[in-house]
VEXBAMAR-163094 format. One record per residue (C-alpha): residue number from 1; residue in three letters; x, y, z. Coordinates in pm, whole numbers, padded with zeros to 5 digits. Layout:
+-----+------+--------+--------+--------+
|  nr | rest |      x |      y |      z |
+-----+------+--------+--------+--------+
| NUM |  Ala |      X |      Y |      Z |
...
+-----+------+--------+--------+--------+
END
This chain:
+-----+------+--------+--------+--------+
|  nr | rest |      x |      y |      z |
+-----+------+--------+--------+--------+
|   1 |  Met |  04255 | -12374 | -08317 |
|   2 |  Leu |  04255 | -12630 | -08594 |
|   3 |  Lys |  03970 | -12699 | -08832 |
|   4 |  Pro |  03736 | -12981 | -08720 |
|   5 |  Gly |  03858 | -13333 | -08783 |
|   6 |  Tyr |  04226 | -13307 | -08699 |
|   7 |  Glu |  04164 | -13394 | -08336 |
|   8 |  Arg |  04046 | -13744 | -08430 |
|   9 |  Glu |  04391 | -13884 | -08510 |
|  10 |  Leu |  04717 | -13811 | -08331 |
|  11 |  Gly |  04925 | -13822 | -08648 |
|  12 |  Leu |  04713 | -13555 | -08817 |
|  13 |  Leu |  04716 | -13347 | -08500 |
|  14 |  Leu |  05094 | -13359 | -08466 |
|  15 |  Asp |  05143 | -13268 | -08831 |
|  16 |  Gln |  04914 | -12965 | -08802 |
|  17 |  Tyr |  05066 | -12841 | -08478 |
|  18 |  Glu |  05413 | -12874 | -08625 |
|  19 |  Lys |  05304 | -12655 | -08919 |
|  20 |  Leu |  05135 | -12411 | -08682 |
|  21 |  Thr |  05444 | -12381 | -08464 |
|  22 |  Leu |  05671 | -12344 | -08765 |
|  23 |  Ser |  05454 | -12060 | -08899 |
|  24 |  Val |  05486 | -11866 | -08573 |
|  25 |  Met |  05854 | -11931 | -08516 |
|  26 |  Glu |  05951 | -11851 | -08877 |
|  27 |  Arg |  05767 | -11519 | -08862 |
|  28 |  Ala |  05925 | -11442 | -08524 |
|  29 |  Ala |  06271 | -11509 | -08666 |
|  30 |  Asn |  06204 | -11295 | -08974 |
|  31 |  Leu |  06085 | -11005 | -08758 |
|  32 |  Gly |  06365 | -11039 | -08507 |
|  33 |  Val |  06123 | -11104 | -08221 |
|  34 |  Pro |  06344 | -11190 | -07922 |
|  35 |  Glu |  06092 | -11380 | -07705 |
|  36 |  Val |  05779 | -11580 | -07783 |
|  37 |  Gln |  05542 | -11782 | -07569 |
|  38 |  Leu |  05305 | -12014 | -07753 |
|  39 |  Glu |  04991 | -12148 | -07594 |
|  40 |  Thr |  04833 | -12478 | -07685 |
|  41 |  Glu |  04489 | -12551 | -07553 |
|  42 |  Phe |  04462 | -12926 | -07501 |
|  43 |  Val |  04105 | -12984 | -07617 |
|  44 |  Glu |  03891 | -13269 | -07487 |
|  45 |  Pro |  04017 | -13543 | -07727 |
|  46 |  Val |  04376 | -13458 | -07628 |
|  47 |  Val |  04292 | -13474 | -07257 |
|  48 |  Leu |  04102 | -13800 | -07285 |
|  49 |  Asn |  04358 | -13981 | -07503 |
|  50 |  Arg |  04647 | -14081 | -07281 |
|  51 |  Gly |  04983 | -13953 | -07404 |
|  52 |  Trp |  04852 | -13707 | -07664 |
|  53 |  Ala |  04933 | -13399 | -07457 |
|  54 |  Arg |  05290 | -13515 | -07406 |
|  55 |  Ala |  05333 | -13589 | -07775 |
|  56 |  Leu |  05197 | -13247 | -07874 |
|  57 |  Ala |  05418 | -13066 | -07625 |
|  58 |  Glu |  05725 | -13258 | -07741 |
|  59 |  Lys |  05653 | -13181 | -08107 |
|  60 |  Gln |  05612 | -12808 | -08043 |
|  61 |  Lys |  05911 | -12786 | -07811 |
|  62 |  Asp |  06128 | -12958 | -08071 |
|  63 |  Val |  06045 | -12688 | -08328 |
|  64 |  Met |  06088 | -12410 | -08074 |
|  65 |  Ser |  06423 | -12545 | -07958 |
|  66 |  Arg |  06554 | -12549 | -08315 |
|  67 |  Tyr |  06467 | -12184 | -08362 |
|  68 |  His |  06628 | -12098 | -08031 |
|  69 |  Ala |  06947 | -12273 | -08139 |
|  70 |  Glu |  06951 | -12120 | -08488 |
|  71 |  His |  06819 | -11769 | -08421 |
|  72 |  Gly |  06850 | -11716 | -08045 |
|  73 |  Thr |  06474 | -11674 | -08003 |
|  74 |  Lys |  06378 | -11738 | -07642 |
|  75 |  Thr |  06066 | -11950 | -07621 |
|  76 |  Ala |  05817 | -12093 | -07376 |
|  77 |  Leu |  05512 | -12316 | -07416 |
|  78 |  Arg |  05196 | -12280 | -07209 |
|  79 |  Gly |  04968 | -12581 | -07202 |
|  80 |  Thr |  04606 | -12512 | -07112 |
|  81 |  Val |  04418 | -12825 | -07013 |
|  82 |  Ala |  04049 | -12834 | -07100 |
|  83 |  Asp |  03817 | -12879 | -06804 |
|  84 |  Val |  03651 | -13200 | -06921 |
|  85 |  Arg |  03486 | -13286 | -06590 |
|  86 |  Arg |  03119 | -13382 | -06593 |
|  87 |  Phe |  02901 | -13219 | -06329 |
|  88 |  Gly |  02689 | -13533 | -06304 |
|  89 |  Glu |  02992 | -13758 | -06262 |
|  90 |  Gly |  03153 | -13537 | -06000 |
|  91 |  Leu |  03402 | -13251 | -06006 |
|  92 |  Arg |  03645 | -13400 | -05754 |
|  93 |  Ala |  03681 | -13760 | -05869 |
|  94 |  Gly |  03600 | -13991 | -06156 |
|  95 |  Ala |  03749 | -14085 | -06490 |
|  96 |  His |  03734 | -13735 | -06642 |
|  97 |  Phe |  03893 | -13568 | -06341 |
|  98 |  Glu |  04171 | -13829 | -06338 |
|  99 |  Ala |  04233 | -13784 | -06712 |
| 100 |  Met |  04262 | -13410 | -06660 |
| 101 |  Met |  04519 | -13447 | -06381 |
| 102 |  Glu |  04715 | -13695 | -06590 |
| 103 |  Cys |  04713 | -13445 | -06877 |
| 104 |  Phe |  04877 | -13183 | -06655 |
| 105 |  Ala |  05148 | -13431 | -06559 |
| 106 |  Thr |  05218 | -13558 | -06911 |
| 107 |  Ala |  05217 | -13207 | -07062 |
| 108 |  Ser |  05489 | -13116 | -06813 |
| 109 |  Gln |  05681 | -13430 | -06903 |
| 110 |  Gly |  05656 | -13332 | -07270 |
| 111 |  Gly |  05823 | -12997 | -07199 |
| 112 |  Ala |  05538 | -12753 | -07134 |
| 113 |  Asp |  05684 | -12461 | -06938 |
| 114 |  Ala |  05360 | -12331 | -06785 |
| 115 |  Leu |  05023 | -12492 | -06720 |
| 116 |  Ser |  04678 | -12335 | -06701 |
| 117 |  Ile |  04310 | -12421 | -06710 |
| 118 |  Glu |  03978 | -12250 | -06774 |
| 119 |  Ser |  03796 | -12418 | -06487 |
| 120 |  Arg |  03417 | -12444 | -06488 |
| 121 |  Gly |  03319 | -12474 | -06123 |
| 122 |  Gly |  02997 | -12282 | -06060 |
| 123 |  Gln |  02902 | -12276 | -06426 |
| 124 |  Asp |  02610 | -12510 | -06361 |
| 125 |  Val |  02422 | -12258 | -06148 |
| 126 |  Phe |  02573 | -11946 | -06307 |
| 127 |  Thr |  02449 | -12012 | -06662 |
| 128 |  His |  02101 | -12096 | -06536 |
| 129 |  Ser |  02092 | -11778 | -06327 |
| 130 |  Leu |  02249 | -11542 | -06580 |
| 131 |  Ile |  01988 | -11596 | -06849 |
| 132 |  Arg |  01714 | -11548 | -06589 |
| 133 |  Asn |  01860 | -11232 | -06432 |
| 134 |  Asp |  01874 | -11420 | -06102 |
| 135 |  Leu |  02117 | -11213 | -05897 |
| 136 |  Ala |  02104 | -11445 | -05598 |
| 137 |  Gly |  02201 | -11740 | -05817 |
| 138 |  Ile |  02484 | -11541 | -05977 |
| 139 |  Leu |  02612 | -11448 | -05632 |
| 140 |  Phe |  02589 | -11808 | -05513 |
| 141 |  Ala |  02777 | -11937 | -05817 |
| 142 |  Ile |  03060 | -11681 | -05803 |
| 143 |  Ser |  03105 | -11642 | -05427 |
| 144 |  Val |  03044 | -11996 | -05303 |
| 145 |  Leu |  03068 | -12255 | -05579 |
| 146 |  Ala |  03346 | -12119 | -05800 |
| 147 |  Pro |  03602 | -12037 | -05526 |
| 148 |  Arg |  03549 | -12373 | -05358 |
| 149 |  Asp |  03615 | -12552 | -05685 |
| 150 |  Val |  03915 | -12336 | -05779 |
| 151 |  Arg |  04080 | -12391 | -05441 |
| 152 |  Phe |  04035 | -12767 | -05459 |
| 153 |  Leu |  04143 | -12785 | -05821 |
| 154 |  Trp |  04460 | -12579 | -05782 |
| 155 |  Arg |  04580 | -12780 | -05486 |
| 156 |  Glu |  04560 | -13080 | -05718 |
| 157 |  Ile |  04711 | -12902 | -06020 |
| 158 |  Thr |  05017 | -12791 | -05826 |
| 159 |  Lys |  05074 | -13155 | -05725 |
| 160 |  Asn |  05066 | -13265 | -06090 |
| 161 |  Ser |  05260 | -12982 | -06256 |
| 162 |  Gly |  05603 | -13148 | -06239 |
| 163 |  Asp |  05872 | -12907 | -06358 |
| 164 |  Ala |  05620 | -12675 | -06526 |
| 165 |  Ile |  05502 | -12353 | -06365 |
| 166 |  Pro |  05141 | -12369 | -06243 |
| 167 |  Ala |  05044 | -12047 | -06414 |
| 168 |  Gly |  04681 | -11954 | -06350 |
| 169 |  Asp |  04309 | -11992 | -06409 |
| 170 |  Thr |  04040 | -11786 | -06580 |
| 171 |  Ala |  03676 | -11699 | -06522 |
| 172 |  Cys |  03590 | -11775 | -06884 |
| 173 |  Ala |  03295 | -11993 | -06790 |
| 174 |  Leu |  03152 | -11711 | -06578 |
| 175 |  Ala |  03267 | -11355 | -06657 |
| 176 |  Asn |  03349 | -11417 | -07024 |
| 177 |  Thr |  03009 | -11576 | -07074 |
| 178 |  Ala |  02851 | -11261 | -06935 |
| 179 |  Met |  03075 | -11042 | -07152 |
| 180 |  Val |  02977 | -11224 | -07470 |
| 181 |  Met |  02609 | -11223 | -07379 |
| 182 |  Ala |  02629 | -10847 | -07323 |
| 183 |  Asp |  02778 | -10800 | -07671 |
| 184 |  Gly |  02571 | -10553 | -07871 |
| 185 |  Leu |  02605 | -10771 | -08178 |
| 186 |  Asn |  02420 | -11043 | -07992 |
| 187 |  Gly |  02126 | -10821 | -07905 |
| 188 |  Arg |  02251 | -10726 | -07557 |
| 189 |  Lys |  02090 | -11020 | -07386 |
| 190 |  Ile |  02219 | -10897 | -07050 |
| 191 |  Ser |  02320 | -10561 | -06907 |
| 192 |  His |  02672 | -10427 | -06960 |
| 193 |  Val |  02667 | -10296 | -06604 |
| 194 |  Leu |  02586 | -10645 | -06478 |
| 195 |  Ser |  02866 | -10792 | -06690 |
| 196 |  Ala |  03112 | -10536 | -06547 |
| 197 |  Val |  03013 | -10616 | -06189 |
| 198 |  Ile |  03037 | -10989 | -06260 |
| 199 |  Arg |  03392 | -10933 | -06389 |
| 200 |  Ala |  03490 | -10764 | -06062 |
| 201 |  Met |  03326 | -11043 | -05861 |
| 202 |  Ser |  03504 | -11310 | -06064 |
| 203 |  Ala |  03845 | -11176 | -05963 |
| 204 |  Val |  03794 | -11349 | -05627 |
| 205 |  Arg |  03777 | -11699 | -05778 |
| 206 |  Thr |  04076 | -11633 | -06005 |
| 207 |  Leu |  04270 | -11489 | -05712 |
| 208 |  Ala |  04202 | -11817 | -05530 |
| 209 |  Ser |  04414 | -12004 | -05785 |
| 210 |  Phe |  04712 | -11788 | -05691 |
| 211 |  Glu |  04646 | -11837 | -05323 |
| 212 |  Glu |  04659 | -12214 | -05384 |
| 213 |  Gly |  04985 | -12224 | -05579 |
| 214 |  Ala |  04951 | -12057 | -05920 |
| 215 |  Arg |  05244 | -11827 | -05994 |
| 216 |  Gly |  05168 | -11666 | -06329 |
| 217 |  Pro |  05183 | -11537 | -06585 |
| 218 |  Gly |  04806 | -11546 | -06551 |
| 219 |  Lys |  04617 | -11673 | -06853 |
| 220 |  Asp |  04532 | -11405 | -07110 |
| 221 |  Cys |  04156 | -11455 | -07141 |
| 222 |  Ala |  04112 | -11379 | -06771 |
| 223 |  Tyr |  04038 | -11009 | -06813 |
| 224 |  Glu |  04002 | -10995 | -06436 |
| 225 |  Asn |  04379 | -11047 | -06423 |
| 226 |  Val |  04419 | -10668 | -06395 |
| 227 |  Ile |  04249 | -10687 | -06055 |
| 228 |  Val |  04434 | -11005 | -05958 |
| 229 |  Lys |  04767 | -10843 | -06048 |
| 230 |  Ala |  04684 | -10548 | -05825 |
| 231 |  Ala |  04612 | -10793 | -05542 |
| 232 |  Thr |  04911 | -11026 | -05589 |
| 233 |  Gly |  05183 | -10846 | -05786 |
| 234 |  Arg |  05212 | -11160 | -06000 |
| 235 |  Pro |  05283 | -11125 | -06374 |
| 236 |  Met |  04983 | -11142 | -06605 |
| 237 |  Ser |  04928 | -11229 | -06967 |
| 238 |  Met |  04648 | -11020 | -07118 |
| 239 |  Glu |  04464 | -11006 | -07446 |
| 240 |  Gly |  04290 | -10712 | -07611 |
| 241 |  Lys |  04225 | -10578 | -07955 |
| 242 |  Thr |  04386 | -10868 | -08142 |
| 243 |  Ser |  04134 | -11098 | -07976 |
| 244 |  Ala |  03866 | -10949 | -08197 |
| 245 |  Met |  03948 | -11245 | -08424 |
| 246 |  Ala |  03763 | -11457 | -08167 |
| 247 |  His |  03520 | -11220 | -07997 |
| 248 |  Ser |  03445 | -10856 | -07923 |
| 249 |  Ser |  03543 | -10738 | -07575 |
| 250 |  Leu |  03514 | -10355 | -07551 |
| 251 |  Val |  03848 | -10354 | -07363 |
| 252 |  Gly |  04087 | -10371 | -07657 |
| 253 |  Asn |  04332 | -10109 | -07528 |
| 254 |  Val |  04271 | -10101 | -07154 |
| 255 |  Ala |  04398 | -10458 | -07113 |
| 256 |  Ser |  04735 | -10342 | -07247 |
| 257 |  Ala |  04785 | -10107 | -06954 |
| 258 |  Ala |  04863 | -10381 | -06704 |
| 259 |  Cys |  05000 | -10671 | -06907 |
| 260 |  Asp |  05335 | -10838 | -06861 |
| 261 |  Met |  05279 | -11053 | -07169 |
| 262 |  Trp |  05067 | -10945 | -07464 |
| 263 |  Ser |  04860 | -11219 | -07620 |
| 264 |  Asn |  04567 | -11307 | -07844 |
| 265 |  Glu |  04265 | -11532 | -07827 |
| 266 |  Thr |  04210 | -11863 | -08003 |
| 267 |  Ile |  04207 | -11829 | -08381 |
| 268 |  Val |  04150 | -12075 | -08663 |
| 269 |  Phe |  04475 | -12196 | -08823 |
| 270 |  Asp |  04414 | -12091 | -09180 |
| 271 |  Asp |  04562 | -11913 | -09483 |
| 272 |  Thr |  04544 | -11536 | -09534 |
| 273 |  Phe |  04707 | -11305 | -09790 |
| 274 |  Gly |  04970 | -11230 | -09526 |
| 275 |  Gly |  05048 | -11595 | -09453 |
| 276 |  Lys |  04914 | -11834 | -09194 |
| 277 |  Ser |  04672 | -11668 | -08950 |
| 278 |  Thr |  04898 | -11757 | -08656 |
| 279 |  Ala |  05195 | -11578 | -08816 |
| 280 |  Val |  04986 | -11272 | -08899 |
| 281 |  Ile |  04863 | -11237 | -08541 |
| 282 |  Leu |  05216 | -11290 | -08409 |
| 283 |  Glu |  05334 | -11000 | -08624 |
| 284 |  Met |  05060 | -10771 | -08490 |
| 285 |  Leu |  05144 | -10865 | -08133 |
| 286 |  Ser |  05516 | -10814 | -08193 |
| 287 |  Tyr |  05470 | -10452 | -08296 |
| 288 |  Asp |  05251 | -10386 | -07993 |
| 289 |  Thr |  05506 | -10537 | -07757 |
| 290 |  Ala |  05793 | -10353 | -07926 |
| 291 |  Leu |  05614 | -10028 | -07847 |
| 292 |  Met |  05550 | -10135 | -07488 |
| 293 |  Asn |  05912 | -10237 | -07436 |
| 294 |  Glu |  06041 | -09915 | -07589 |
| 295 |  Ser |  05820 | -09715 | -07354 |
| 296 |  Ile |  05984 | -09895 | -07061 |
| 297 |  Ser |  06334 | -09829 | -07197 |
| 298 |  Ser |  06257 | -09462 | -07254 |
| 299 |  Gly |  06086 | -09414 | -06919 |
| 300 |  Thr |  05751 | -09328 | -07079 |
| 301 |  Asn |  05570 | -09649 | -06987 |
| 302 |  Lys |  05342 | -09477 | -06735 |
| 303 |  Val |  05234 | -09232 | -07003 |
| 304 |  Leu |  05167 | -09513 | -07250 |
| 305 |  Gly |  04979 | -09711 | -06986 |
| 306 |  Arg |  04760 | -09411 | -06909 |
| 307 |  Leu |  04686 | -09359 | -07278 |
| 308 |  Tyr |  04591 | -09724 | -07320 |
| 309 |  Ala |  04352 | -09702 | -07025 |
| 310 |  Asp |  04207 | -09360 | -07100 |
| 311 |  Ser |  04139 | -09445 | -07464 |
| 312 |  Asp |  03898 | -09715 | -07345 |
| 313 |  Arg |  03798 | -09587 | -07001 |
| 314 |  Tyr |  03448 | -09464 | -07087 |
| 315 |  Arg |  03380 | -09691 | -07382 |
| 316 |  Asp |  03189 | -09926 | -07154 |
| 317 |  Pro |  03153 | -10003 | -06781 |
| 318 |  Gln |  03335 | -10330 | -06850 |
| 319 |  Ala |  03640 | -10129 | -06955 |
| 320 |  Leu |  03608 | -09879 | -06672 |
| 321 |  Ile |  03638 | -10136 | -06394 |
| 322 |  Leu |  03955 | -10279 | -06556 |
| 323 |  Cys |  04142 | -09947 | -06571 |
| 324 |  Pro |  04439 | -09978 | -06334 |
| 325 |  Asp |  04308 | -09722 | -06084 |
| 326 |  Ser |  03971 | -09896 | -06071 |
| 327 |  Ala |  04137 | -10238 | -06046 |
| 328 |  Val |  04347 | -10123 | -05751 |
| 329 |  Arg |  04033 | -10004 | -05571 |
| 330 |  Ile |  03856 | -10333 | -05631 |
| 331 |  Ala |  04164 | -10533 | -05526 |
| 332 |  Arg |  04187 | -10336 | -05202 |
| 333 |  Ala |  03820 | -10402 | -05133 |
| 334 |  Ile |  03876 | -10774 | -05192 |
| 335 |  Leu |  04182 | -10793 | -04968 |
| 336 |  Ser |  04003 | -10607 | -04689 |
| 337 |  Glu |  03793 | -10920 | -04637 |
| 338 |  Lys |  03891 | -11275 | -04540 |
| 339 |  Gly |  03624 | -11508 | -04675 |
| 340 |  Asp |  03545 | -11557 | -05043 |
| 341 |  Tyr |  03179 | -11465 | -04994 |
| 342 |  Glu |  03263 | -11136 | -04823 |
| 343 |  Arg |  03531 | -11066 | -05084 |
| 344 |  Val |  03286 | -11108 | -05372 |
| 345 |  Leu |  03036 | -10873 | -05210 |
| 346 |  Ala |  03313 | -10618 | -05150 |
| 347 |  Ala |  03431 | -10642 | -05512 |
| 348 |  Ala |  03077 | -10598 | -05642 |
| 349 |  Gly |  03011 | -10302 | -05414 |
| 350 |  Glu |  03332 | -10127 | -05516 |
| 351 |  Ala |  03260 | -10187 | -05885 |
| 352 |  Val |  02917 | -10027 | -05844 |
| 353 |  Glu |  03077 | -09723 | -05680 |
| 354 |  Val |  03333 | -09692 | -05958 |
| 355 |  Ile |  03056 | -09699 | -06219 |
| 356 |  Glu |  02836 | -09454 | -06028 |
| 357 |  Glu |  03121 | -09202 | -06007 |
| 358 |  Ser |  03151 | -09204 | -06387 |
| 359 |  Ile |  02786 | -09203 | -06492 |
| 360 |  Ala |  02824 | -08863 | -06656 |
| 361 |  His |  03094 | -08998 | -06889 |
| 362 |  Leu |  02960 | -09347 | -06959 |
| 363 |  Arg |  02640 | -09244 | -07137 |
| 364 |  Leu |  02446 | -09533 | -06990 |
| 365 |  Ser |  02099 | -09608 | -07127 |
| 366 |  Glu |  01790 | -09599 | -06907 |
| 367 |  Met |  01796 | -09977 | -06897 |
| 368 |  Glu |  02157 | -09978 | -06777 |
| 369 |  Leu |  02083 | -09717 | -06510 |
| 370 |  Lys |  01793 | -09927 | -06385 |
| 371 |  Tyr |  02021 | -10230 | -06368 |
| 372 |  Leu |  02280 | -10035 | -06175 |
| 373 |  Ala |  02017 | -09937 | -05918 |
| 374 |  Leu |  01887 | -10294 | -05908 |
| 375 |  Ile |  02232 | -10439 | -05841 |
| 376 |  Lys |  02305 | -10179 | -05574 |
| 377 |  His |  01977 | -10256 | -05398 |
| 378 |  Phe |  02045 | -10630 | -05415 |
| 379 |  Leu |  02394 | -10592 | -05268 |
| 380 |  Gly |  02257 | -10378 | -04987 |
| 381 |  Ser |  02018 | -10654 | -04885 |
| 382 |  Ala |  02230 | -10960 | -04967 |
| 383 |  Pro |  02166 | -11249 | -04727 |
| 384 |  Glu |  02417 | -11398 | -04484 |
| 385 |  Glu |  02636 | -11661 | -04651 |
| 386 |  His |  02489 | -11957 | -04461 |
| 387 |  Arg |  02138 | -11848 | -04551 |
| 388 |  Leu |  02227 | -11805 | -04919 |
| 389 |  Ile |  02385 | -12151 | -04922 |
| 390 |  Asp |  02089 | -12320 | -04753 |
| 391 |  Glu |  01834 | -12155 | -04980 |
| 392 |  Ser |  02039 | -12204 | -05297 |
| 393 |  Val |  02121 | -12571 | -05241 |
| 394 |  Lys |  01750 | -12641 | -05208 |
| 395 |  Lys |  01645 | -12415 | -05498 |
| 396 |  Tyr |  01904 | -12512 | -05759 |
| 397 |  Gly |  01904 | -12874 | -05654 |
| 398 |  Gln |  01550 | -12878 | -05788 |
| 399 |  Lys |  01588 | -12642 | -06084 |
| 400 |  Val |  01934 | -12721 | -06228 |
| 401 |  Ser |  01978 | -13081 | -06335 |
| 402 |  Glu |  02360 | -13061 | -06339 |
| 403 |  Phe |  02393 | -12911 | -05992 |
| 404 |  Arg |  02521 | -13143 | -05721 |
| 405 |  Ala |  02591 | -12990 | -05379 |
| 406 |  Ser |  02848 | -13265 | -05319 |
| 407 |  Asn |  03063 | -13128 | -05603 |
| 408 |  Tyr |  03137 | -12836 | -05375 |
| 409 |  Glu |  03134 | -13014 | -05038 |
| 410 |  Leu |  02804 | -12851 | -04944 |
+-----+------+--------+--------+--------+
END
């Protein structure tokens, strides 16, 4: 991420991204890193200014190609298009939706190898409900609104991806919001148990992107990718402890246990004693991946994976449900159902069981135990899907100004 201001002029933006890419590729060459994937998040000004995404991709690919030719470093570029749609304008049409689709196409034309998005469908009702501890609203947003939007969106993305790989989506607007709000440093505004269950539920909407054409590697900030990988077998990029530069997650090691590509979160492009921040993070990641690759070569990867998971397993319920054995259980529960609504309920129910089985190790507070019981009771009495939809469309149509039932064909 660049400092504010550079996004206002294409020339400044290109100059900064060239320097950023050079810093990463030079460090990779010095360290002898054999393979590097860079990710550029095309922020709103890039999406809304026609041609900027292509120009950025071309600039980065030019630098990367030079290092491949000179040092043999294999490279790939992921372009992540910002979801700039306006709920009031409409999620399925309009100028912002069209600009977003054009950005996918032009990024591919500029040489992006993989394309992703952090889609926001359901965020309108989810945010309103999360801060009010409204479990029915959370269920409505994750099981009805979000999957409908993801399915529509990924049918369109695959049409506009050109030669690039349609790689995957993330539940950042839903599960990551809950994770950050549950952060102890922020006063634990919501329960960690609730955040963990929301993560399991969100795997259904991210899985939908793969069912509509995404092929991976899944985008790193989708921590639910562990569950999605168990369900699909598709490769997944994951992020963990190095993402502490952007936010705390409580899953710094466990995410390593199931990754196919080890990544980091967005960081500010700035100077440190060790060089540019991007180069420093690349070096940290390179040593992690060297260890992972060596464990595969030596046949000890299952041991390393178990150590990664077990070192975080009981740190927090959010980590517990992402351990590979837990993820497999949740994935099986999801795949045992056909509809998205039933899948979300199954994922939530399995996550509650996983947490209950480990209460003795998790050291949950009284508040967390009460929340666990509350969630379990709610799931046991959850309404039929049609009833939830009818009641929610009426309720949130009145209470949430951004919510439009037509955005989700309801």
